[in-house]
N, C-alpha and C positions, 0 to 999 in steps of 0.2 A: 447559705452560699448565693449569690445570684447567679446561674451560670451563663456564660458570655462563650461569643465565637474567640478561637483561638486568637486570631489575627488582631480583636478588639481590643485599641491602648486606653479606653476609655476607663474611669472610675463611677461605678456604680452602687449604689448603697439606696434602702428602702428606711423608713423611718415611718413612725406612726404618732402624731401629733398626740396633745393633752383632750382634742376634741374626737379622740380618736377614728382620725382622719389618715392615711395611709396616703405615704408619700413616695414617691421614687425620684430620686436626685442623680442626675447624669453630669460627670464633671469633663469636658474635652476640652484642655487647653490648647489644641488645631483649629477649633471652630469660631470663624466669622460672626456667626448669630445665634444667637437665643433663643428658646421656645418653651413655652408650656402649656400643659393641657390639664382643664380636671373633667371628668366624668362623673357624672351625676348616675346613680341607678335606678331613674324612673323615666318612662319615654310616653308613649300616646297613647300606648293599653291603657295607661293607669288616666287617661279625659273622661271626665264624669259622661253619661254619655246624653247631657242636656248640653253639654260643650265641646263638641266631639273637636279639636286642634287644637283645647287647652295649652298641651306641655308644650308645642309644637310654638305657639305665640307665646307663653312665658319667655323660651327660647330667644326667641325676639327680641322682646323686651326688654331681657337684662344688658342689651345693649346700649340701653339708652335712659343713659345717667342713674347716679345712684345717692345718695347721701353727702359724700365725702367730696364727690366728682362731678356736680349735679348737672354741667350742660350733656348734650345728649349727643353733642361729638366726642366730645374728650378722649374718650378711649382711643376710636379711629383716628384720631388726627396726631395723636403721639405715638402710635403705632407705625402709622405712614409716615411721620417727620424722622422715625428712627428706624427707616430702611425694612419696617418690616410687613407682615401680613396679619390677616385675623380670618378668623369663619369658624362657622359650629354644624351641627346637625342633631336631629333629634329620630331617632331609631323607635321602633318599638318598647325595646326593655329600656335604653340608656341616651341619653344626654349630654354632646362632647363639645366643648368651649375650647379652640386652642390659637393659639397666635406664635410667630417669630417676630427677633426683633433686634438690633445692633445690641451686642455686647454690654456695653456702657448703660444703658438704656431699660434693661433687665429687671432693677428694682424697680423702678418707678413702673414700668408696665405689671410688675407681680401684684404690687398697689394697687393701680386701679384693677384689674382683673380681679383682687381678690371681691372688691367689693359690691361683684355681682351677687355675691352670693352671702354677703354679709346684710347692705343694704341697700336695694335696687328701689328706685324710686316710683317706679309705674306710674308716672305723672297723667293726667288725665288727658292732656293732648295729645300726646306721643301716644300713649294706647291707642286713641280714634286712628292717627296716622297711621301707625304701624299694623292696625289691623288692616288696613289696606293694604299694605305688603304681603300680608300672609295671603291678602284674596288674589293680591297680584301671582304670584306665586304657584295657587292654585288654579289660576288659567293658563299662567304658562304652562302647567303639567297636562290640560285638560286633552292637548295633542297629543300625548306621550303613552305610547302605548304601556311601555313598562306597570306606568301607573294604572292604566284600566284595566289591564291585568290584575295587578298588586290587588286593588279595590274588587273585584269580581270574585278570588282567592278569600278574602276577608270575609264578604258577605254569604259565603259558599259553608261558610263554620255554622255552629250551632248556633242556634238567636238566642241573646241575651248573655252569650260568652263572650270575656273579655277581646278576642281576637276578633268580634264581628263588629268594628268600628271602621271610622273614615276618619285620617290620622293629620290629613293636612291642615284642614280647617277652612273657613272660608266666612265672607260675609252672614252668611244663610245659616250658620252653628256658632257666631262669637260675636254677631251685634246685639247686643245687651243692654240696658241701661247698665247693671251688675256685672259688669263683665270684665272691670278691674278690679272690684273686689275681690270674685274670682281666682283672678291671675296671685291677689296678694295670698288667698286660701292658699289657693294649689303649691305657691312659692312654699309658704309658712310648713305645710304640712308633709311636703315632700324632698325640701334641700335641706338635709338634714349633714352633718358633717361625717358621720359615721357608715354612710350609701358612700361616701364620693370618694376617689380615688384621682391624686394629684402627682403629674410627673412634672420636674423644672430641670432645664437642658441648659447650661453654659460652660463657658470657657471658666468662670472663676473655681473656688477648690471647693469640695465637698463642704467642709465647713461651713462656707462665708454662704451657701445654695442652700444648705439646713437654717442657718440663722433666718435667711428671710423666708422660707416654709416659716418659724413658727413665729417670724414677726406679723406675718402677714394675712395666713390662713387660720392660725389658731381663733381667732375673733369670730371664725363659722361656727354657727351653734352647733352644740350636739344633741339632737331630739330624740337618742337611741330608737332610732325607726328599725324596724324591722322590714329585709327590701320586701319590694311585694314579691309576692309567689303565687302560683294560682294551681289550682286541683282540679277543678274542671276541665278534660280534654274539650277542644271546640271539634274536634272531630271522632267519629265512630262510625257503628256499622251503617247508621241511620242515615248521613247524608258522604259516605265515601262510596265507591264504585260510583261515581258521577262523571262524566262527560258535558263540560263546558264548552261549546262553542259560541263564539264570540267575533264580532266586526272590528279590525283595527284599523289604523289612522293610516299604516303605509301599508303598500300593494306588498306583501310577504306571508308565507305559507308558514304557521307554525305548528306542530305538535309536541305538548307539553307535558308530561308524565309527572307528579309528584307522587314516593309513597310516602305515606306517612310513617317512622320506626322507632324503634326505642332510643332514648335519649340519650345520643352520643358523647357527649360532655364527660363526664366521669370515664371512657374509657379512652383519655385522650392521648395516652403514649402510646398505646396499641392501635389506634386509627384504623378499625374495619372501613368505615366511610374512607378513607381514602385510598385502602386498599381496592374496594369496590368498584370505586369512581374515576382510578386508576384506569381499569378494565373494560368497565362498557363507555366511557369517554375516550377510548386509544382509539388513533386515526393509522395506525402501522397495519400492516399485514394482517391476515388473520380477524382483520375487526370488525365490529357490527357498522362501522360510517361506511367500510370501503365495500361491505356489501351493498346496503343502501345507494350507497354511489355508482358502483356496477350497473344496478337494476333499476338506475335514473329514478330512485325513490323520494331521496333526498340529496344535501347541497354542504350541510354542515353538523353536527351534534356538538353535543356540550351537556357533560354530567356531572354533579358535585353534590357533595350534602351542607345542611345547613341547621344549626340548633334553633330550636324555635321557645319560647316561654318558657326559658327554662324548667320543661317538661317534655317536649319530645324532641325529634329530626325527620329533614324532609329529604328525600332522597330524590334529586329531580336530574329528570331526563329532558333535557330541548331537543329539537329536531328542526331543523331548518327543512322542509319540504317541497319539489318539483311540482309542477302543477299534475304530474304522475302520482306523485304519492300524496297530495292531495287526494285524490279521486279513490285512490288506493289504501287511506290510512287505516285501514284494518289489516293489511298485509306488512305495514310498518309496526303496527303494534305486536304484530305477530310475530317479527326478526326483533323487535326490543326482549320480549317474552322468551323467547328459545335463545336467547343467547344468557338471560337472565338463568335458564335452566338451565345450560352449558355451563355453566358455573358451580351450578350445582350437582351436577354428576361428576364434574371434575374435583371437586371440592377445593378447599384452601391449599396454594401452593407455596410453599417456604419460600422457594427462590425466587419468587415475584415478590415475595415481601421484601427478600432481602436487599432485593434489588433498590426497591424505591426508600430502602431503609438508607441502601448505599448511598443513594443521590441526596435526601437529606441534611447527610449527614455531612457531607462533602460542601453542598450547601450552606450550612450553617458555617462551619468551620471558617470557611472563607466568603463567610456577608460581609460585603463592605459597608459602609457609613450609608444613610441615606440625607434627603432633606432632614432639618430638627422638625420644620413643622408639620412633615405629614408622621413625621416616626413619634413626635411626642403625642398625636392624637393613636395612632395606632396601639401605642403602649396601653396610656391611660384607658382604653377600652379592655384591652386584654387584661389586666388588674383586675377587672370586675368578675372576672372567668377565671383565672387560672392562681394558683400560688406562687408567691412572688419568686422564690427563685427560678421559675421556668418560663416567667412572664417574657424574654427575650428569644427563647429557643421554642416556645408551643408549637407552633408550626412547621418546627422540623422535627418534631419527637417523632419516632418510629423505634420504640425500644422493645414493647413485650410481642412475640407473637403469638395471638391465642386464637387459634383456628377455631375454635369450638365456637369464641364471640363474632368469625368472619361467615362461618356458617348460620347460627342464630340470626343475624342480619340479614346475610342473603334469601333464608326463607321469609322474611318479611317483605320482601319484594313480590309481592301476589297482588291480582287484581281487588280484592276486597279493602285493601290498605291504599288505593291507588284515588288519586281524584286528577281527570284527563283534562286539558284544554286544548282545542283547536281554533285554530284561526286563521279566517282567507276574509276578504272584501267580496267574493262570491256568493258570501252569507248576508248580503246585504239585503234587508228589506225580505226575509224569510223567517226572523227568527223569535219576534214578537214580543220580548222584554226590552227594556230600556234603564240601563242601569242610574240609579239616582243623582248620584255623583259628577261622574263624568261624562254621560250619556251612551255608553256605549251599546250597543245591540246585543242581546246574548240570549241563550235560554242553556237551560241546566235540566237533563235528564236520567234518569238512570240506565246503567249497560244495559243494553239490548241483549238477544240470547246472541245474538252472533257473535260479539264480541266477548261473551263470559264464555264461547266457545274457543274463543283463540287461547285464551287464557289456561282452557281446562286441557288442549291439546298441545299444547307448545310443547312439552316434553316429549311427544314422539314425533316431532316435525322438526328437529334442528336442523336447521342446513348446515350441510357439509363445506358450505365457506368461510362458518362462524368456529375459531378456534381461540386459546390461550395466543399473546403474542411473542413473539421470537425474543430469543434475549438480547439484550441491549450492550450492543458492541461499541459504544459511545462514551460507555460510564470511564474513567477516566482512570489510566492505573498507574498513574505518574501525577504527584502531584509538587515536586519539585520546584522551588521558585531561584533561578539561577542568582549567583552569589553578587553582591552588592558594590558596586566599582563609583569612583570617586569624578572617574572622568567623563562620565555620558552626557552627551548633551541634552542642555532644556527641554531642548523644543525639536519638533520634527524637522531631519533634514530631508534631504532630495538624494536619494543615494544609489539611486537606478533611474535612466529615464534615455528610452531612445526615441524614433518619430514618432511610435504609437503611443508611450505610454511613461507614465511618471507612477513614481513611485518614494512617497514619506514613509521615514521611518521612525519611531521613537522606542529603544528599548526602555519598561517602566524601570524607574529609579526609586518611586517612591511609595507607591501601594503596596508592593512586596506580596502580588497575589499570582497565585498559578493558570494567568489569564489572559487571555487575547482578541482583539479588537480588531477585526477587519473589514475595510471603510471602501465600498468598487463605486467607483460612477463608469458608467460605460456611454459614453456620447456617441449617435447614430444619425443621420439625418436621411438613410435610406426609406422608402416607401413616402415620401413626403412627410413623415415624423415630426408632428411640433409644427407644420405648416398649415396640414388638410383637415378640417373638423372628421372627415369620412373616415384617415387614417388613425386619428386618435379614438373612436368608435372599434374599429378593426381592433383596436393596441390594448382594447378593455377586454372585448372577448378571449384573443389568445392569453392575457396574462391570468385571466379566469383558468384555460383549461390548461395552462401551461403549471399553473399552483398543484392542479389536480394531480398532473404528471408528477410531483416532484413531491407529494403532499408523504405517502406512506414511508420515502425514502428518507422524508426531514425528520417525521415525528419522531423515530427512534431519538434523534440528536435532540431534539427542544426535549425528550424525557430527561436525556444527559446534561439538562441545562447550558445545551446550547442555541441561542438566539436567531437562528436564520430566517432575515425575510428581503424579500425580494421586488421591487414597486418601480413602474413604470415613474418616471420622473421627467422634469420640462423637459429636459434636447437627448434623451436615451432611458436607461434602465438604471438602477441602482440597488447595489446589492450590498449587506450587512450581516457580519457576522460574528457574535460575540460567544464567549463560554468560555469553558477550561482549554487551557494550551493544549496538554495532551492530547484529546478529543477533539480541535480542530483541526489539527496536523493530519487526524487519519479523515476527517470530514470535505473539509474545503474542498480539495480537487475531483473529488467523488459529487458533490453538490457540482460542480462546473461542467463534470460530463454528463450527471443527469441534464439539468438546463439542455446543453447541446445536443442529447438525444432525442429531444421532442420532436415529436410530428406530431400535428392536428388530425392528421386522419386517422391518428391508431385512435383518436376519442369523437369519431364523427356522432358516434349514437350520444353520445353528453351536448351539442351543439344547441339544439335546439333550447332543452331547458338551460344553457347557459347564457345564451342570447335572450331568453326568458327574464333572467338573473340580471343580466347588466341592464336590462329597461328597465326594470323593477328599481331596479338602485338609482337610475338615474330621474324614474321619475318620481321616486319617495324623496329625491331630493327637496323636489316642492313641498312637501308635506316636514321638514323637518322646522325645528324653530324659527321661526322667523329673523332672530338676532344672529342666527347659525347661517342662514343663506344668504345676509347683508355683506358678512364678515366675510365668507368664503369670495364673494363677489369683484372685491376690491382687485386680488390680482385678479381676475378673468378681466377685466372693465380697464385695469390702468400696466397691464401688459403687452405685447404686442407679439405672438409670438407662444404657441403651445395654452393657448388662453382659448378659450369656448365657452361660449353658454350651452346649459342646458338643454334647452330645447333644438338649439343647431345642432347637438349628438344623437339624439330625441329622432330629428329628420333624417341624420344619416345611417341610423340604425335599418331602417325601411329600405334600404339602398345595399346592404349588405348580405352577403352569401358566401357561403362557407368556402369556396372557391378563394373569394379576397382576402380569408385568414391564413389559408396555405399560402398564397405569394406571398402575405403581410410575412407569418414567420419562415418563407425559406430566406427572405432577404433582409430582416429587420438587422440583424447582427452580421453583415458581408463587411462591412464596413465603419472603423470603431477607433475609438478614442479611448485607453483608460488610465482612471486618474485611480493610484490606490494610497491609503493611508493604512498602516498595519504600524501596532502599538502593543506595547505590553511585554508580555514575559516569554521572549523569544530574540534570538543572535540576530545580527543583520545578515546574512548570509541563510538564515535559513526565512526571512523575508524575501528575500530575493529569487529564493528558489521556489518559493509560491508564486512569484508573480512570472517568472520564466516557464514553469511548466503550466501556468494558467496559461498563457500568450500561445504553448504550442497545442491546449484544447480549440483553444475559442479559433485561432488560424482564420483571425480576420485578416481581411483587406486592411490598408492605413487611410482613418481618417486623421489630415491636421489638424494644428489647434487651429489654423485661421478657417480651417470647412466647417466649426461647431457652430451649429444654430446659434446665431444672434436672437436674444430675448429682450427686447426693449421696451424701457415704461414711456408710458404715456405723460408728452409734457403740459398739463393744464394750462390754461390760459391766464393771464394776471388781470385781477379784478373782473373775474368771470365767474358768475357760479352756474355749474353743470349741474342736473338733477336727473339719472337714469331709474325711471321708474316703473312697475310692473306691476301689476292685480295677484294677489293669494288668490288661487282658485279653492282651496277646499271650504265647502261651506262653514261649517262649524268653526272655522281659525278666527279666533276674537282678535287675537295680538298683530300689529302692525311690526314693519322692523324699519329702526332709524340708521341713518349712518350720516354725518356732517365731519368730513373727512378734507384737513388743510395738509395743501401738500408745499414741502421746505426745500425738496432737491437732495442733490449728494451732498454728505457731510463732510468734511473734516472730521480730524480727533475732535478737534477743540468744540465745533459747532455739534458737535453727536453729545459730547458732555452738553452742551445749552440743554440741546433736548430730555436728555435726560433728569436733569435739574429741573425744567419746566414741566413734567411729564409728573417728579414727583412731588412738585407744587398742588400740581391740579387735580390728583385723584382723587382723593377724600372730601374737597370741598365741591367737587363733580357728583359726586355722589350724595352727599349729605343736602344738595340742596336738589338735586331733580330727582334721587330716589325719595328718599327721608321728608322732605319739606315738601317738594312738589307731589310728590307720588304719582310720578307719571309711567311708572310703573317698576317688574321686580329687577329685569336684566339693564343693568345701568353701567357702561364702563366708560374709562377714557383708555386711548392706547396709544402709546409710540411705535407706527408700524414702518415695514422698511417694503418697499416695492422694487425687488430686483437693485438695490442700492440707493434707492431712491426714499430719502426719510419723510414722513408724514405724520400730523398728529389726529386720530381717530375717535370721534365720539359715537357711541352706539347707545340705541337703548330699544328696548323691544316694551313696547305699549299695548295695552290692552283698553287705555281709557282717553285716548286720544289718538286722531288723526298724523300721519308724519309729519303735514306743514305745520300744524299746530306745533309738537314738539322739535322741528329742526330750529324753528324760530325761538324756545324757551332756550334751545342751545345756544344759540346765538348770543343770546343775551345774556345769559353766563357769561358768554365767553366776553361778550364788549362790555358788559358792566362790574359783574362781581369778580370776574376774575382779574381782568382789567383792573380794576381798582386796587385786589387784594395784592397783584404784583408788582402796580407802582408804586404803591404807600409802603412795601413790604420794607422791615428794617432791615442791618445787615446782622442784626444776633440772628434772628431770624432765618435770614439766607445762608448762614452758615450751618445753620442745622440742615438746610436741605440739601448743602453742597454736601455735608458728613454725611449723609444717608447712599449718597448715591459713591462716597466712598466706599461706606461699607458694604456696598454691592461689588466694588470692582476690587476688593481686598478678600471676599469671599471665597475660600478656596474649593475647587472641585472635590466632592466627597468620594469621586470611585474614578476605576480607569475608566469605565463607558462613560462617564458625566466627562471628563477631560477628552478624551477621544471626540467628543460631538462638537465640542468647544475649537479644538485644532481642527477637524473635518469642515468644520463651517468657513474655517479660515482657507485652506486649499479650496473648498471649493467657490468661495469667489474669487482668487486668483489675487488675493493681496497676502495673505499669508504674514498678517502681523501678528504670529503667535505670542508677541509681547503685547498687544495692544493695551490689554488690562493695564500694566507696569506703564506703558507712555502715557495712556490717560490719565492715571494717579499722579503723574509727573506735572502736567499740565491744568490738575483739577483746583492745588493752592490757588495756582495765579488770576483764576477767573474770578472777575468783579461784577457785581450786583449788577451793574448799570451797562455792561454787557449784555446778560439774560433779558433782560427789561428790554432796551432795544432789538432785539433777535424776536421776542412775543411782538413788542411793539409793531415789528417788520413783517412778519408770518402770517401772526392769527389777527392783526386788529387793518395795518394800511393797506399794505402789496399781500394780498392774499389770492392764492389760487386752490380755490373753494372745488369740492364735489360732493354731490348727496347720492345716497340709494334710499328710495324708498319702496318697501314691501307692504302692498296696502291689504288689510284684511277687509272682507265682504262689510265686515258691521263701522268700518270707517270711511267708505269708498263717500257717501253722502258729504259729509263734512269735510273731507279731504277737497273737495271739488270747491264748497262755498268758502275755502281760505286761499286766499290770491298769493301766490309765490313770484317771486322775480328771477326765479332758476329757469335757464333753458335746460326743457325736458329732451330727454331721447328715451325710446324704446326700444333702440339698437344698440348691441357693445360694438357693431360695424359701423354703422353712422357715427357713434360718437366717436371714436379711433378716427376715424377721416378727419376728423374737422382737429386733428389735435396733431401738435409736431411729438415728435421720439425724443428722447436721451439714447445715448448708447446704451449699450451693455456693459452696464460696469462691472459684470461679474467676468467679461473676457473682452480686455480690452490691451 
């Protein structure tokens, strides 16, 4: 029997096909989207040493046509036309392929999908082109610190071990005359039905899903493959006990401790790793992090176990250091080891185990549905590890308290089982070695005597500030669900209002879970917030100090599965709280009191390191992926109000003092307007009580609706192309980022559907032409954008092969020629299919209370309150004609265009960029650009 959540109404069944392929079938009559995933028990560890990256390359190539469906874009086009998505990934041990699609298209998608594993083409032309795509992906990751450290860790394993490999692949490791033959050989050798796990999720009955599994997947050959296994440990006493220092791309200092421990998977029911990471990674009172923060040595800490090579596990502790912590990293290591010694001395605590167990059980018992796309991917991976009966509940299992096992693993957290990483830009030009694939500067040395002494003496010097955490007062005591009523409103209602506050409320009548969601926007205009860049910079420091103030208080709630976030918003502060209703009722008012009790003066000793942290975060934006930079700049450049360039904020930081933060804190929430949405397992009177008591806590003067800061979108000029250009300053960055944006204007419901249909039409051909055929880069997207109520189409590419001026020309050629031809010659039949894809998206139900509340909150925040927006659009959709959409496209993307570009230019592309003429009006300042354009009204506050 497959164990499922108490509230899960879906039907699950596992079957083993005649070719030994294990399938999990999930029938969900309520779903509008179906999905499937297939996980192959082979990954990058099986790469031949002379073709590293081959497993990853094979994953790419399976999308590029099969004997039955030879068109290389057939699968993607079919999925896209039927409201779906596709993806795949290659890990060390597995390769996972997955998709989602409209219910009625599931059978056709399964047929096309199964061919990946039966008869892939591996055509010569696709092999050459897709090899460049793998190389582009590699180039995209060159500036990624995760991959840099990942490679250093693999390189530190024993030479010749399966772990000592480069896993992404690039042209250097893959571009050989026999590569196609090697791909076919790899697929033939490792892609066997008996090492595959399949998940099919649909609205159809189990019987129909099972029939499809047999029909389409039994043709996969069973080679009776023995799954890869690894007997030689990649780490032993010859290469453990080492410190690896390296220079990261981003300016942030980290200490990472990786303890090599016994393989934890066989004990997944007792979870000693979860027990230990719960304590080491705790952020509440008595915790290791609290001590490190009090001494200004660190700002963040996380801990967690992971399983590696089906052979051993790692306990990883990752600590974000302050500059003081970097200088005194031995002190940080000492405190880490002192806490571990404390756990050894205190011994396993059954009450702590039972607390975690109780939370995990509640979490699983009331586990709501997730997105089928990600759900099938996760389950297919889990099926390679866990018995089928536990595959749904494995992350939540803590059945057996085994103190001796906890002791055994705790005793393994010692210096001689440790690999340590210390990263900082201050090491630049000091370390002497350069890693082969990512060019990371590093050195690697055995632990010095001073460090060994830290481990040997830790038991004798345990700080009195370290102890076990307090008992968790927020674990729900009651999980009662309110009785169902037939007359409850379908949508949120405005149930309470005064000059200062609006409360929208909906008692849950659908999900029947003992959970509540509270959304609160606090609008404020005090201190010039939203208008002045200096105030914006001050607010970032204030927020960081405030989060530290509430950290210990919030963390116990977080452990009891209350998700509480506090973020600066465009014109104020946004607070979001969700979790078990019983816990929230005891937590929410205390959280508000904690926020109001904050005084920066109590944290003046942390001001300097917080100032450095904010400075680093802003500087590191310039080192993020170019496509991420240009995408985030759309809202900065196309909005007036609460929109500032990174450099402008950095310049203002130099003028800020601690007194400025104190002044901001004293005035920021003096005059406010509150907008609430409360949904879930509570009655109207309880929601009103929360709001009334909260207003008494805040005691703020009234900010009227019409006084809220207006954030106005920039109005682009007709038939003029404006270009915001800047140089990427990271000398090793080989990628440029390019956006071409077409502004449409404020859409009504019908026009929004035109946009949705066009986006559905253009998404796959844009990717196929510019990524697959022209190989301009790995990150290639077409997006439907919304800037404060003004719609637009955004075409985004990150390229390591061509400069922005070249790429933007190729984007326009695609729109003016390829896309124009596709849309102008489109048949009524094809158009109806694209319309149906939009219909499926509109019919898709919210699968959880949090998901539903997010959609309703979006309507509240836009002050449009079209809670039935999807139903209204469904009524309009059927009447939309092909000629209307053709005319809409012709007007806004061909003839009467309002265009805007963003170019982030890599150092490697500067010369080429200057050599290609552009007709655009170039701006280097957001302020100058905005001054030459008019503004739309703030459509969110009309």
